[in-house]
Backbone bond lengths (Angstrom), bond angles and torsions (degrees), N, CA, C in turn:
res aa  C-N    CA-C-N  psi(-1)  N-CA   C-N-CA  omega(-1)  CA-C   N-CA-C  phi
1 M - - - 1.450 - - 1.538 110.47 -
2 F 1.353 116.12 -43.33 1.460 120.82 179.77 1.533 110.80 -61.34
3 A 1.344 116.86 -40.87 1.471 121.14 179.88 1.525 110.71 -62.75
4 K 1.339 117.55 -39.78 1.467 120.36 178.89 1.522 110.83 -64.88
5 R 1.359 116.68 -42.34 1.462 120.24 178.73 1.527 110.67 -64.40
6 L 1.323 116.48 -40.58 1.453 121.05 178.77 1.525 110.59 -63.48
7 A 1.338 116.87 -44.54 1.468 121.06 178.61 1.525 110.61 -63.36
8 L 1.346 116.86 -43.78 1.456 120.50 178.74 1.527 109.87 -63.59
9 G 1.329 116.77 -40.36 1.460 120.82 177.92 1.520 111.43 -61.69
10 A 1.325 116.78 -41.79 1.470 120.81 178.61 1.521 110.84 -63.72
11 V 1.332 116.81 -43.63 1.473 121.11 179.19 1.522 109.68 -62.38
12 L 1.336 117.47 -46.23 1.460 120.67 179.25 1.523 111.50 -62.61
13 S 1.335 117.41 -37.83 1.465 120.64 177.90 1.524 111.14 -63.35
14 V 1.325 116.38 -43.85 1.472 120.75 178.14 1.520 109.97 -63.08
15 L 1.345 117.48 -45.29 1.462 120.60 179.02 1.524 111.10 -62.42
16 T 1.330 117.20 -40.93 1.463 120.52 178.79 1.524 110.26 -63.16
17 L 1.336 117.51 -45.18 1.465 120.46 177.78 1.520 110.92 -60.56
18 R 1.321 116.82 -40.81 1.467 120.99 178.94 1.527 110.72 -64.26
19 L 1.331 117.22 -42.72 1.461 120.59 178.93 1.519 111.26 -65.34
20 V 1.332 117.42 -40.08 1.458 120.56 178.05 1.521 109.76 -64.53
21 A 1.336 118.03 -44.59 1.469 121.27 178.90 1.519 110.41 -61.77
22 T 1.333 117.11 -41.93 1.464 120.47 179.47 1.516 110.29 -67.05
23 A 1.323 117.41 -40.23 1.463 120.19 179.95 1.525 110.58 -62.34
24 E 1.354 117.69 -37.66 1.458 120.43 178.83 1.519 111.02 -67.44
25 A 1.332 117.61 -30.83 1.451 120.98 -177.67 1.523 112.46 -94.59
26 A 1.330 117.88 -7.81 1.461 121.10 -176.93 1.518 110.36 -68.41
27 P 1.330 116.28 148.19 1.456 118.48 178.77 1.525 110.79 -65.48
28 A 1.327 116.03 138.98 1.455 120.15 176.60 1.520 109.42 -66.76
29 T 1.323 116.29 -32.16 1.452 122.45 -179.67 1.522 109.07 -138.66
30 L 1.327 116.33 133.73 1.465 120.70 171.90 1.512 107.65 -144.10
31 S 1.305 115.43 123.67 1.455 121.51 177.78 1.529 107.98 -130.07
32 V 1.321 116.21 123.04 1.463 122.03 176.22 1.519 105.70 -129.51
33 T 1.338 115.73 109.88 1.457 120.61 -176.96 1.521 110.69 -127.12
34 R 1.308 114.10 161.23 1.460 120.00 178.80 1.527 109.02 -102.40
35 N 1.322 115.08 136.85 1.459 121.97 175.32 1.522 106.68 -132.03
36 G 1.329 117.02 89.28 1.463 120.96 -174.41 1.514 109.88 68.05
37 N 1.318 116.98 -121.34 1.469 121.98 179.56 1.528 112.73 -91.30
38 E 1.329 116.18 -0.08 1.455 120.10 -177.04 1.525 111.52 -105.21
39 V 1.315 114.94 153.33 1.454 122.04 172.03 1.528 106.56 -110.69
40 V 1.323 115.69 128.69 1.456 121.92 -178.48 1.528 107.49 -109.62
41 V 1.320 115.76 127.81 1.467 121.80 -173.97 1.519 109.90 -121.75
42 F 1.322 115.52 137.97 1.458 121.50 168.50 1.520 107.84 -140.41
43 A 1.320 116.60 129.28 1.465 121.46 176.48 1.518 107.66 -137.85
44 M 1.327 114.68 146.40 1.455 119.28 179.42 1.524 108.46 -146.84
45 A 1.325 115.82 140.30 1.460 120.76 177.34 1.517 108.77 -154.50
46 E 1.325 114.20 157.56 1.451 120.51 172.80 1.520 107.23 -112.63
47 V 1.328 116.33 131.32 1.461 121.09 -179.86 1.519 109.57 -114.73
48 A 1.334 114.85 150.05 1.465 121.27 177.15 1.524 108.08 -86.67
49 A 1.324 114.35 64.70 1.462 121.50 179.87 1.519 107.75 -149.71
50 D 1.323 116.03 148.99 1.459 118.51 177.94 1.528 109.96 -74.70
51 D 1.325 114.82 169.56 1.462 118.75 -177.53 1.527 112.63 -68.12
52 V 1.320 118.04 -25.07 1.471 121.02 178.82 1.536 109.77 -66.72
53 T 1.326 116.95 -48.79 1.467 121.15 179.57 1.525 110.39 -64.53
54 T 1.319 116.26 -44.36 1.468 120.52 179.25 1.521 110.10 -59.83
55 W 1.307 116.76 -43.87 1.472 122.48 179.42 1.530 110.90 -61.87
56 E 1.330 116.90 -43.56 1.472 120.88 179.27 1.525 111.27 -56.74
57 V 1.333 116.43 -43.35 1.468 120.18 -178.78 1.526 110.23 -68.04
58 L 1.327 117.00 -47.01 1.470 120.24 -177.65 1.523 112.92 -60.93
59 T 1.314 116.77 -34.44 1.469 119.65 -173.32 1.529 113.85 -103.34
60 S 1.311 117.66 9.35 1.475 119.55 175.97 1.527 108.23 -89.44
61 Y 1.327 115.68 64.45 1.467 122.91 -172.67 1.533 112.75 -54.18
62 D 1.316 116.87 -40.10 1.468 120.29 -176.10 1.532 112.29 -71.85
63 R 1.326 117.77 -16.06 1.474 121.24 -179.86 1.529 113.08 -100.66
64 L 1.321 118.34 -3.93 1.465 121.03 -176.91 1.533 113.67 -53.74
65 P 1.338 120.01 -40.35 1.472 118.61 179.00 1.527 114.04 -62.78
66 D 1.338 117.34 -17.29 1.466 120.44 178.09 1.526 112.07 -67.60
67 F 1.330 117.61 -24.43 1.461 118.78 -175.94 1.527 115.44 -137.59
68 I 1.317 118.98 -8.73 1.470 120.74 178.85 1.532 109.03 -94.74
69 P 1.340 117.42 121.81 1.469 119.84 -179.48 1.528 111.84 -61.70
70 D 1.318 115.46 141.61 1.471 124.12 176.50 1.525 114.48 65.07
71 M 1.347 119.10 9.74 1.451 120.10 172.06 1.524 106.64 -92.27
72 L 1.310 115.64 113.18 1.456 121.14 -174.96 1.524 112.40 -83.02
73 A 1.335 116.55 -33.06 1.469 120.46 -179.21 1.522 108.80 -157.90
74 S 1.312 115.57 149.56 1.456 122.73 173.19 1.516 106.10 -152.31
75 R 1.314 115.58 121.75 1.465 119.16 -173.64 1.521 109.87 -141.49
76 T 1.319 115.98 132.06 1.452 121.06 175.40 1.522 107.96 -77.10
77 L 1.322 116.12 117.69 1.464 121.17 -178.96 1.519 111.56 -86.09
78 E 1.317 115.12 -32.29 1.461 119.89 -174.63 1.518 108.33 -158.34
79 R 1.324 116.81 146.24 1.462 120.62 175.79 1.516 108.84 -141.53
80 M 1.340 114.60 131.75 1.466 121.36 175.21 1.525 106.87 -135.64
81 G 1.332 116.30 95.99 1.458 120.96 -179.31 1.514 111.79 63.45
82 S 1.328 116.66 -119.41 1.460 121.32 -177.45 1.534 112.81 -90.98
83 D 1.332 117.12 8.22 1.464 121.59 178.41 1.523 110.10 -115.32
84 A 1.331 114.97 143.32 1.463 119.99 179.48 1.521 109.43 -143.06
85 L 1.306 115.66 156.26 1.459 123.69 172.30 1.523 105.48 -115.05
86 V 1.338 116.49 120.77 1.463 121.45 -172.77 1.525 109.76 -125.03
87 L 1.323 116.37 127.48 1.463 122.56 175.81 1.522 107.89 -96.68
88 Q 1.333 116.01 127.82 1.462 120.15 177.27 1.522 109.66 -127.81
89 M 1.327 115.30 142.07 1.457 121.81 175.30 1.516 107.84 -129.35
90 G 1.317 115.21 138.95 1.451 118.72 -177.99 1.514 111.72 -150.07
91 R 1.309 113.36 -173.99 1.463 121.05 -179.53 1.524 106.72 -134.12
92 A 1.317 116.16 132.68 1.461 120.95 178.54 1.516 109.06 -131.15
93 G 1.308 115.44 153.19 1.455 118.73 177.19 1.502 111.74 155.99
94 F 1.320 113.96 -170.12 1.450 121.54 -175.39 1.515 108.23 -135.02
95 G 1.339 116.51 122.12 1.465 119.71 179.92 1.521 110.63 61.29
96 P 1.343 117.02 -131.26 1.461 119.92 -178.07 1.530 113.34 -78.82
97 F 1.331 117.35 -8.28 1.461 121.16 -177.30 1.524 109.67 -92.43
98 K 1.319 115.92 94.43 1.463 122.10 -177.33 1.522 109.59 -117.93
99 Q 1.311 115.36 147.24 1.453 121.05 177.45 1.522 108.70 -135.47
100 D 1.318 116.82 133.28 1.451 121.56 177.37 1.529 109.35 -81.38
101 F 1.327 115.97 150.67 1.461 120.58 177.21 1.517 109.13 -143.66
102 S 1.321 115.46 159.28 1.461 120.58 173.34 1.521 108.21 -133.92
103 L 1.319 113.89 158.14 1.444 120.47 -172.04 1.522 107.87 -157.32
104 T 1.314 117.14 131.30 1.457 121.17 172.17 1.517 107.01 -109.91
105 L 1.322 115.35 123.34 1.456 121.80 -174.81 1.524 111.58 -110.78
106 A 1.319 115.51 135.04 1.466 121.28 167.48 1.521 105.25 -91.24
107 V 1.330 116.07 118.84 1.461 122.26 -173.41 1.524 109.37 -112.66
108 H 1.321 115.42 137.55 1.472 120.93 173.92 1.524 108.05 -125.90
109 E 1.328 115.84 130.43 1.459 122.12 -178.27 1.528 110.77 -113.72
110 V 1.311 115.78 138.45 1.458 122.39 167.02 1.525 104.05 -114.87
111 Q 1.324 116.28 110.19 1.466 124.06 -169.37 1.519 113.56 -39.66
112 Q 1.328 115.91 118.97 1.466 126.15 176.65 1.530 113.40 54.33
113 Q 1.354 116.53 23.37 1.461 120.61 177.31 1.519 112.73 -125.83
114 S 1.350 116.62 -48.43 1.469 118.12 -176.67 1.518 111.85 -156.70
115 V 1.331 113.11 153.64 1.462 122.45 172.81 1.524 105.27 -131.65
116 T 1.327 116.46 118.76 1.460 120.23 176.47 1.524 108.41 -117.78
117 A 1.328 115.38 148.13 1.461 119.93 -177.94 1.522 109.84 -147.89
118 H 1.327 114.18 149.42 1.465 119.18 171.72 1.528 108.47 -144.49
119 A 1.326 114.64 149.85 1.461 120.45 -177.50 1.522 110.18 -72.79
120 V 1.333 115.32 135.38 1.461 121.00 173.19 1.530 110.53 -113.70
121 A 1.326 116.60 -11.69 1.473 122.48 176.07 1.519 107.76 -163.03
122 G 1.319 115.84 159.26 1.452 119.28 174.73 1.508 113.85 126.63
123 D 1.315 115.26 -161.26 1.461 123.42 -170.54 1.530 113.75 -93.42
124 F 1.318 117.57 23.87 1.454 121.11 179.26 1.521 109.97 -127.63
125 R 1.320 116.63 137.81 1.465 120.32 171.79 1.529 109.35 -68.86
126 R 1.319 113.88 -38.50 1.465 119.52 179.94 1.521 108.57 -146.38
127 F 1.309 115.89 132.98 1.458 122.42 173.17 1.515 106.50 -148.43
128 E 1.313 115.89 108.85 1.461 122.16 176.88 1.513 107.33 -129.62
129 S 1.323 116.55 133.85 1.459 119.10 -179.24 1.522 110.59 -145.60
130 S 1.322 114.74 158.48 1.464 118.89 175.63 1.522 110.16 -152.43
131 Y 1.312 114.25 143.96 1.465 123.45 170.32 1.523 106.31 -114.70
132 H 1.317 116.14 133.87 1.467 121.28 173.84 1.520 107.67 -123.51
133 L 1.327 115.93 133.29 1.465 122.13 -179.87 1.522 109.57 -109.56
134 R 1.329 115.23 138.79 1.452 121.17 177.15 1.530 108.06 -137.43
135 T 1.323 116.13 134.42 1.457 119.88 175.53 1.519 108.21 -66.22
136 A 1.329 116.14 132.18 1.467 121.30 -176.63 1.525 109.47 -124.75
137 G 1.310 116.64 48.61 1.461 120.77 -177.57 1.511 109.95 101.36
138 A 1.309 115.84 172.97 1.458 121.70 -176.59 1.527 110.77 -60.34
139 G 1.330 115.65 119.91 1.456 120.99 176.13 1.514 115.31 72.11
140 H 1.326 118.56 14.31 1.459 122.02 178.26 1.529 109.67 -125.74
141 T 1.328 115.16 145.46 1.460 121.60 179.53 1.516 109.17 -132.58
142 R 1.317 116.02 135.98 1.456 121.03 173.64 1.520 108.27 -96.82
143 I 1.325 115.72 130.27 1.462 122.47 -179.90 1.522 107.88 -111.86
144 E 1.325 116.26 128.00 1.456 121.60 174.06 1.523 107.46 -118.72
145 Y 1.320 115.87 127.08 1.466 121.94 -179.79 1.511 108.41 -120.69
146 S 1.319 116.82 134.40 1.460 120.78 173.60 1.523 108.42 -138.57
147 A 1.323 114.56 150.59 1.465 119.42 179.99 1.520 110.04 -156.17
148 V 1.330 114.33 153.01 1.462 122.81 169.05 1.521 105.29 -125.96
149 I 1.331 115.35 121.72 1.468 121.39 -173.03 1.522 108.90 -126.69
150 E 1.318 115.98 130.00 1.466 120.92 174.08 1.535 109.01 -133.23
151 P 1.339 117.31 102.30 1.463 120.23 177.99 1.538 111.05 -65.96
152 R 1.325 117.10 145.36 1.469 121.31 177.74 1.519 111.86 -59.10
153 E 1.317 116.32 -37.79 1.463 120.85 -176.54 1.524 112.68 -85.79
154 G 1.322 117.87 3.94 1.456 120.77 -178.93 1.516 111.57 80.52
155 I 1.317 115.44 179.20 1.456 122.31 -178.86 1.517 107.33 -105.53
156 P 1.335 117.99 118.52 1.470 119.58 -179.31 1.529 111.07 -59.09
157 P 1.332 117.59 137.50 1.463 119.36 178.94 1.530 110.86 -64.30
158 L 1.280 116.68 159.97 1.466 126.79 177.92 1.518 113.92 66.99
159 V 1.331 119.34 -64.34 1.473 120.60 -173.76 1.521 113.20 -95.84
160 G 1.335 118.21 -14.17 1.464 120.67 -173.42 1.510 114.43 -59.56
161 L 1.334 116.98 -54.66 1.462 119.97 -178.00 1.527 112.57 -67.92
162 P 1.352 119.58 -44.56 1.478 118.18 175.83 1.535 112.89 -60.47
163 A 1.329 117.20 -37.61 1.473 120.18 178.47 1.519 110.47 -64.75
164 M 1.340 116.56 -43.92 1.467 119.72 179.26 1.530 110.55 -65.35
165 R 1.332 116.47 -41.24 1.466 120.46 179.07 1.533 110.23 -60.07
166 G 1.322 116.40 -44.98 1.461 120.40 179.65 1.518 112.14 -64.05
167 A 1.336 116.52 -42.38 1.468 120.54 -179.72 1.529 111.16 -66.52
168 I 1.322 116.49 -42.83 1.467 120.10 -179.84 1.523 110.21 -65.70
169 R 1.336 117.12 -41.90 1.472 120.31 177.41 1.537 110.06 -60.24
170 A 1.335 116.84 -47.05 1.472 120.84 -178.65 1.526 110.87 -61.76
171 Q 1.327 117.43 -40.97 1.461 120.26 -179.01 1.527 111.60 -69.67
172 F 1.335 116.43 -41.68 1.465 119.46 179.87 1.530 110.42 -66.35
173 E 1.325 117.21 -41.78 1.463 120.70 177.62 1.528 111.22 -63.73
174 A 1.341 117.11 -38.22 1.466 120.36 177.97 1.525 110.69 -64.87
175 L 1.327 116.95 -38.31 1.456 121.28 176.73 1.529 110.01 -62.36
176 L 1.333 116.65 -45.49 1.466 120.85 179.54 1.527 111.25 -63.53
177 E 1.331 116.77 -40.74 1.466 120.67 178.69 1.528 111.08 -64.04
178 E 1.343 117.39 -38.14 1.473 120.08 178.57 1.528 110.48 -67.84
179 I 1.325 117.03 -39.75 1.472 119.98 176.37 1.518 109.24 -60.71
180 D 1.323 116.53 -45.50 1.464 121.37 178.93 1.529 110.86 -61.42
181 R 1.332 116.54 -44.76 1.465 120.78 -179.39 1.531 110.70 -60.89
182 R 1.337 116.54 -46.15 1.469 119.56 -178.91 1.521 111.51 -68.44
183 S 1.331 116.61 -35.60 1.456 119.76 178.49 1.523 110.41 -64.04
184 L 1.328 117.03 -43.78 1.467 121.16 177.23 1.524 110.93 -64.45
185 S 1.340 116.23 -37.91 1.465 121.04 179.63 1.535 109.89 -65.46
186 H 1.341 117.17 -42.91 1.469 120.24 178.10 1.520 110.93 -64.59
187 A 1.344 115.76 -39.74 1.473 120.28 -178.72 1.524 111.95 -65.69
188 S 1.342 116.88 -32.76 1.468 119.60 -177.77 1.519 113.33 -89.21
189 T 1.334 117.86 -5.34 1.459 121.33 177.84 1.524 108.58 -84.33
190 P 1.329 117.11 119.83 1.471 119.19 -179.23 1.531 110.44 -67.66
191 P 1.344 117.33 145.46 1.461 120.24 177.34 1.522 110.88 -63.89
192 R 1.301 116.03 152.65 1.478 121.08 -179.67 1.488 111.79 -89.75
């Protein structure tokens, strides 16, 4: 009996630590609403990372599938200074109903300040997004994300908006967790 209680206690401790870690990385604000055929997104969070680390994560387009859920591929096709052309492929859906999509984004960067993108090809009638970074005190960065998304096939009734909200939340939280992970990794690396 004692062994079962100890095992249950260990499981609960791990779950509690996971929930606390997720709560620290969760967006302070997330709004996903429907406006006709479009989905309008706004998310904001403050991370315990400097703008350099945050910028590295946001602009490592080719590594996004390593930490963003349901992103199958992301590849920089072309780069000219602060502009890039990025091909992304992913999977969206709810439960067993998943659909693959692809998207080619024209990306414009303003060093350690903003990343804006819009679709130039792919499975969306409209896809425009932007990240804005603001210093929020020593070693902290505020991230603001906004997007307007209109899938070519429309938004399925009933499950469409909740599915998109869940996917966007999971992706934004994964981005925050990667920023946190890299920030901790940089902090624990001794100077040369």
